[in-house]
Each structure stands twice: as C-alpha cells, then as structure tokens.
N, C-alpha and C positions, 0 to 999 in steps of 0.2 A: 075320504081321499075322490078328486073326484078320478074319472083314467084320464080327463087328459093331460092328469099328469102323469100319473102312470113311467111311459115314455121317462122325463126330467128323471123321477127315481131311479130309473130300471139305469141314469147311463150315471149319476153318482154312486151306486153301488157298483160297477162294474169300477168306474175310476179308482173308486178304495181299494180296487181286488189289484188295479193295475199295481197303486201308491206302495199295497205291502207288496204286489210278487217285484217291482225291483227295485226298491230300495233296499226288500231284505234281501233278492242275489246283487246288489252290488258291494255288499256288509260280509254276503256266502262268498264272493268271488274272493276277495281281499282273504278270507281262515280258510277259501280252499287254500289258494298262494304257499301260508306256509303249513298246510299239513301236509303239503301231498312234498312239497322239500323236505320236510322232518325228519317224512318215511324213506323217501331219496338218500339222505346223509345217517339215515339209521339215529334219527334223533328221535328215545322212547314219545311218545303220545301219548295220553291222558285220558284226555277231554278236549271234545268237541263244540265249541258251543255255540248260540248266534244267542245277544241277550247273556245280560249278568241275570248273580243272582238266585234266585229257586230254579229247579226247573219248572217247565209247564208239563214237560214227561222227557221223560229220556227210557235209550236202551244201551247196551250192551251185544255190539260188534263184537264180529270172531277173531278181530286181529284183535281186541282185545282193547276197544279204545271208547269211553265213555259215550253217544256222538245227544243232545240233549237242548232240545230247545226253552229259553231262561223269563222268564216272565218283563227283567228292564231291560225295554231295549232301544239301548247305545250302543250298541258292534254288538261285539264277539270277539272272545278268545282260543285260540291252541295250548292246552296246557300242558308244556317242555317241561318238566321237572328240569332235565339237566341244563337251559339255556336260563332261565330267569324265574328267581323267587318272589309271586304276586298274587302273594297267597290273600292279605286286602283285595281284590280283585278280584280275582279268578278264585281265591278258596283256596285251602290247606288239599296237601299231592299227599297221596297216599302210599305213593311209588321211597323206596330208598333208594334216595341218589345217590350211596357214597356206593355203591353196588353193581353200578349204572356207571361204566364207563368213562370216561372223558370225553367233549367236545372240545376238536379241532377249531380253532377262531373262525377259518375260513372257510368250515362249514357254520356257528354259527353267521357269520355274518347273509350266505346266504340265504339263512331259514327264513333270517331279521326282514328281507329285504326280500324277500317274494311274495308278501297282501302287496304291498304297489305296485312291485310290477306285477299280478293278474293282474289291479285296476288296475294297471293299465292299458293290458292285452284287453283284457273287457271292453274298457271303453273304446281302446280301439277299433273292436269284430263292430260295435252300434253303428262307430263311425263311418263304416262301410255301406254296412245297413242304409243311412242318413245320405251315403252319396251317392248308392243308389237310387233311394224313394222317393231324396230330396225332404226338405223343411222346407216349413210356409212360416212366410214374415210377411209381414207388414210390406206395400212398394215402397209406402217413403221410412220407411224404415232400411230400407236396401239403396238407400241411396246416401252422399256424402255433401249435394246442393242445397242450398239453408232457400226454406223457402216460406218465409217473415219472422218479424222482429219488432216485434209492440211498442208500444214508445219506452209501457213505461213498463215494471217488471213488481209483482207483490210478494213482501217481504214472509217472512215466518211471525214475524211478530204482529206481522197485517198493514207494514203505512209499509209506500205505494215510491217509488226512486224510477229513476229514468234505466233504460233498459243498457245493463252492460255491455254487450254488441251494441247497441243504438252508440252508444258513447264512442266503442274505439274505431268505428267507422265502419263495419263490419253492413254489409248488404244483401234483400235478399235475390237469390241469383247467384251469389257468390259458391264458390266447392274449395268447400274442407276437407287440405290436400292429413298436414299433421297440428297434433296440439302438445305442445313441452317433442316435439321431439318426437312424436309415437302416430306412425302415422294411421292415418285411419284407414277402412274400406265401405264403411254405411257409416248411418246414423245413433245408430248402439253402440259403440265404439267413439263414436262422439263422445255423446251420454258420459259414458260410463270413463270416458281418458278426465273427464269435466269434476266432474265425482271422485276421482282418486286421484286431482291433484294435491300438489302440497307443495306449489313456489310460492310464494309469498313476495309482494313489491318491500322499497325500503321502512315507507312508512306502513305494512303490516298490511295489505291492505293485500285479497288472495289475487295469486294471476293465471292467469294462462298465458300461452299465448301462440297463436295460429298462425298458422302455414295454407295461404288459400290462395286460390287460381280466381282474381277476373277475366273474364273476356283471354285475352291474348299475356297478363300482366303476369306475377306471380309473387304477392304480396304479407309479408310479414305482423299482422296486429296486436298489438296486447288488451285481452280480455280482462279486465276484477271482477269473476262467476258474485254472487253474493246471497244467501244461505236461505233455501224456498225449503215453503213444505212442514209437513205434522212434521216428518225426517233431519228437516236444520240436512241436507242438505248444495251442491254450489250449482246453479245455475248460470248460465249465461244468457238466458232469456230469447232459446232460438231454436227453433220448428225444421222442421226437412219440408220440403216442396214433396209433393203427389203429381201421379201420372195423372193429365188432361187429356187421355188419349179419349173419345169420343168411344162406348160398345155397341150402343143399338143409339136410332130418336125413334120418340111416340109420334109413334102413327096420328099424322094429323094435328100437330104444334110447328109453334113458331121457327122452327130450327130446320123440321125436315119442307119448308114452306118456299125456304132463305138452302135450301138446296146440300143441305149436314152432311156429310156419310158412317155410318160403321168405318171406326179406322183411323178418320179423322185426330190432329191434337192442337188442343184450343194453343198461340203462342201471344194476343195479348188480347187485349182488350179496349180498342178505341187508341189503339197505339198503344198504349201502355202494359207490359208484362206482367205477368200474373205467373203463380205458381203454387196454391191454389185452391183445391175447388170452394172452400167453403171466403176467400175472395170474388170466384166468379159469381158467386152467392151474392153477398155483399155491393156490388161495382153495381148488378142488375137492380138489386132491392134500391139503389139513393137516386138510378135514372130506370125505371116501370115506364117512365111518360114518352119515351122513344124508343128511335131505334136506335140500337151496342152495333157497332163492327166490331166482329169477333175476327182478327186474324186467325187463320185454320195452315195447316200445314198435314198436306195428302201428299201422301209420297215423296217424290222427290221436288217437289214446288210449294211454293205457298200459297194461297186467297184469302179475300177477303174480303165477309160477304152481313149485309146488315140486316139485323133482326131484331124485332121486336117482340119483345116481352110479354108473357102474359100474368094476369094479374089469376093464381090459383088458391084455392083454399086446403092450404099442409092440415092436415091430421093431425097430427104431433098438441102443434100449439094452437091449434083452430085460429091463425091467423091467414090476410090473403100474405101470398108470394108470387113472387116476377119470376120468370119463369119462364124460358125456352125451350124444352122438351128432351135435352140432352139427361144421357144417361153412363156414366162415366164406367172404364174396367171393372175387374173389380180389384181391390183393396189388396188382398191375399197373390200373393205370385209363390214362385216355388223352384230355390235355390236352390245349390248341392256343391259345394262347398266338399273339398276332399278330406281323404281322414286325416293325413298330417295337417292338410295346416286346423278342424277342427283341433285339435290336443293339441296341435300350439298356442295355439288363442289360447285357450285355458288353461297352457301351461303358464305363458304372461301374462293373461288374465293375475292368477289366483297369487302365483308371486308379485306385481303391484300396487294387488290388495294388500297382500303381508306388508308391503315395502308399508301404505297408504298406512296403515294400522301403528306398523312400529315408530314413526315418523309423527314427530310434536308439532309440527307446519303445517299434514291437512287435516280437512276437519274426521277423517272416521278413526272411527274412538269401537267399544263394543260392541256401546248398543246398535248401531248400523250392521255385524250380525247376521243369519239368521240360524237359528239352532232347528231343532228337528222336526219341532213342530213349524216351523212358518218351510222348512223345505217338504212335507210334508203337502203343508197344502199349494207351493209350490209346486211339485210334481200332481196334486188336489188337477191343478190348473190345468196343466197343461195337456195331462184326458184329457179334458174335457174338452178343449181345443182338437187336438187333434194326434191323433198315438207318433208321428213320426218329432211331431216334438217333447212329446214326453220320453223316446231314445235322449233328441238331443240335449237334454236337462241332467240324465241318465248321465250320456258320460261324462259334461260335468260334476256333479256328485264326485264321479273319481275319479277322476281323475288330483279334484280336493284333500280326497280319503286317501291316496296317493301320497297326495306333498305333505297335507297333513303330519301324515302318521309315520316321516320321515325326518318329519324339524323332533329337531337334538334336548328332548323332554321324556323328561320319568314316564313309566305305566307306556308310551306313547315306542312302535317300532325303534325309530329314529334315536329317544332317549340309551332304550337295551342296547345297540351299539356301542353308540360312544363308553357306552361301562362296558362292552365287551373290549375297545378297541381302550382302553384306559387299561387295563387286566394284563393286554397283552403286553404295552411297554410296559412297565410295573414289574413285568413277567413274578405276577400273584394274584388268585381272585382280590377282588374289592372286599373290604366286611358288608360281612351278612346285615348286619345291623343300619350301616349308614345309605348301605343300597333298598335294602326297609323302610328302615324313614326318611329315603325321597322317592319314593315313590309315594307309601301314605302323604306322603304332601302333597306331591301332584294330582295326586287322583280328589282329595278336597278338593283342590281348587280347578283344573279342570269340571268337573261337577258344578262347584258354588259358580263356574264361569257358564257351563250349558242353562246351570237353577235359574241364575243372569239374562244374558241371551235371550227365552224363553219364556220373558217377561216382557220382553219386547215384543215379544212372536204375537202374546194373546195382545199384548196392545192393539198390533195391523190390525191381530182379527175383526176386531173389536170398531176402528176405524172402515175397517171397508161394508161390517154390515151398517155402519149406522151412514152410512154418504152409498154412493153408486161407485164405482172405482173400476177402472178399466182393468183386464183383469191379466189379457200379455198386449201391451206395450202401447200407444194413444190408444184413442175407439177411433174407426173409422170416420168423417166425415162428411155431411150429406151428401150424395150418390143421386140426387135427379134436382138441376139448380133449373 
C-alpha cells in the first residue's frame, strides 16, 4: 500500500464508522422510544436489544433490564411480555406474565407508537441541523428547467427510439411546474415523479402529464415515458439545465482578450440559447475556425462579444479541442430547506412509493426497493461526499422506519396496534395461537423479502464495480470549454 492511498483508506474507514453510527442510531432511537414509553406507562421491560439473535455481549442493569447487542443487524426490539408474545422473533420471555397487572389499551397504543414517534423526532432534529448547516447538491438538480432533449432514447433492450419528451413537444428551456398533479421543486422531484408514475393511456402506454411554463405560456403536455437502464425505470428523456455563469477567466485566453469577466452569464451563442455546458463545448467544436458571438448577461444588461476559439490539447482524451478559456462556477450549491419541508417531502415520497409499489399499473416492484445492504452502501456514499448529505439520508431512513413500522403487518408495531384494537373491540384477547402463527408467518415473509431485495442490492454493487457510475446525482459536466 502506497502512502498516497492512505487518505482514501482512512476516509473509507471513517465513512464506515459513520454508517454504523447513524444506521445504529436510527435503530436505537426507535427502540428507545418503546423503552421510555413502556417505563412511563408502567409496562414491564425484560430486554432492550439492538439486533436479533444470540447476543454478542449483554449485561443486566440495576433496573433488572437485560441490555444486549445481537448478531443479526436487521433492527432491534424491546421485550415487553405484557404487550406482545414475539417469542419466535425476540426469544422466549422468562417472566410470569400472569403475575403482572394487565395493561390498558391507551398505554399499549402509546408504547407501540412511541418508536415511530422517536424516529420522527430524531429526523426533525437532524433536519434542523441540515437547515442551519445547509445541504450540498448539484446545481443542475436544484432547478426544474429542461436543459437538453436528445433526439433519441436508448431502451433497456438496447433498441433506440424517438425521445418521448421530443415527441410530446417539450423544448429545452421549458420550466416544469408539476407532473401528474404533483408540484416539483427541483430536478430530483421530476425524476422521482416520472420514476413513480403509474398512469397508463388507453392503449397501455405509460403516461405522465407535464405542466410547464414556456415564456408567458402555461402548457399541459402528455409524455409517454419508456423503460431504460439496468433497473428498467421510467424515463422521459430530459436533462436539467446548468448554471452557465463565469467563475473565472483563464489569463491570456480568447475570453479574457474579448472582455469576458467573472460573474458574466452565457445566454446564447450565435443567437442560439443554450442551457448546458456541454452544449457550449459542442458548439465551439463545430465552429472552431471562426469567431463565435457570445451573448452575456452582466448585471442588469446584456452584451455581445465575438470570441475566436483556440485549439488546445485535452489531457483526458489527448485530442485537440476548441476552448475560449472560461471556467464555470462550482457545480455544487448549498441549499437550506426548512425542517418541516424536509420531513414533509420524505413523508410524501414514502407514501407515493408505497402507492406505486401496490399499483399494478406502475413499474415499481420489490426489485426496485433497497434492503440493508443498499442502505448501508448509500449511507457510505453520502458520508464520503459530505457529512451533511449523510444527515440528509439519515432523515430519509428515519421517516421510512417510522412509516414502515406503523404498517398493519404482524411483527411490526402497526400489526401489534391492530391486534390490540381488535382485542379491545371484541372484549377479550385474541387467541394466542392465532397471534403467534400470524407473527411467525409474516416474519418468514419479511425475512424472505429482505433476502430477495438484498440480492438486487448485490447485483447493483456488482454493476457499479464493473463500470464507473456516478455516485451521487449526475456527474458534473466539464468545467472548462
């Protein structure tokens, strides 16, 4: 191992530590909610475990509770023998339940719901930090303006078809306002709305209704997305616009000689409005032998400057390329979304995902979900990029944990709440064998689903190792035309 690789190694180790801490913290906070609520409502707590299965190590506190860290890191539990018999999952209780006082229905509901409530409180606390510290994102994802529409689109099967966005009449420069009735605030919202779309035309084609602003007009256009990529996801074939503001000018370059200054923003080239940096580079490549007229915005006025491109050797491709010596602003911007908008967006996204998952007309199935392996991998990516992105993703995890655990599925908190409610309505407890059987069956189904989803996580990791895929959002375009 060379000394040059040490920073990368230590960076990966530190990112791995952060993954364990924040993923573990999300589980711990959930179980802490159950634990504190149970103590508050006078419920017997027998065990507090992070992870399932045999303990790695454990100890018994002065309060008589066994605290343990277990081998299977798929969650955790608080053993509450008065409330739920989860022996197949949590291990048999050693407490004589008949000797303990019964627990009233309101206390049961409070204890069962406390885990999700603590996840939301934890997410809100992290969201406050992100609000103040800021959240890094790519500038092209912080827009709803379309920057480019290629003539064709390559499908999953390798065939090439006309671009759905072009067929629908969308143009570069259009500003997307909503998709299928859902307002979009950035390009990630646009991608997500198309991805989660479940509308179909009468002939079975996938359909998305775009509301766009084009100049002073507001238009409704119907796009028929196609499936692309290894994941078979819906795509409309659009790319975001980019910030074409000048950060600096190369000394002695054609741009400096023409009078370009930092802060100028490129509006057009030879009268053609462009919205992406690569579009500027491609135009220069086609017109390298003559002066090109740049229309720039400087302050509150526009000016036109003719610039003669200069051929330079590109170090990456080892080819001659046409450049004018402009360096663009950093592609990374810092946004400060409010804590309430962060939580609301994650809640909305989670329910929309569940809706798409249950809809027979969508293209979202269990294979599109992410399991523990994928979650850990994504946490690692975000930690490598920026600590604030790790906080952002942890917020998403906690909101998902809260909602998922409240689903009316046996072995989950929501299922226990249903059992308790049915028992209250019928005036007597549900048969023990019925509850245990339901919990055992759904535990097997849940574990099977986790294993199934994890297989796709592994396949994604293999693809990422085989090709150089972008790690977070799109790869920023070349910064020096």
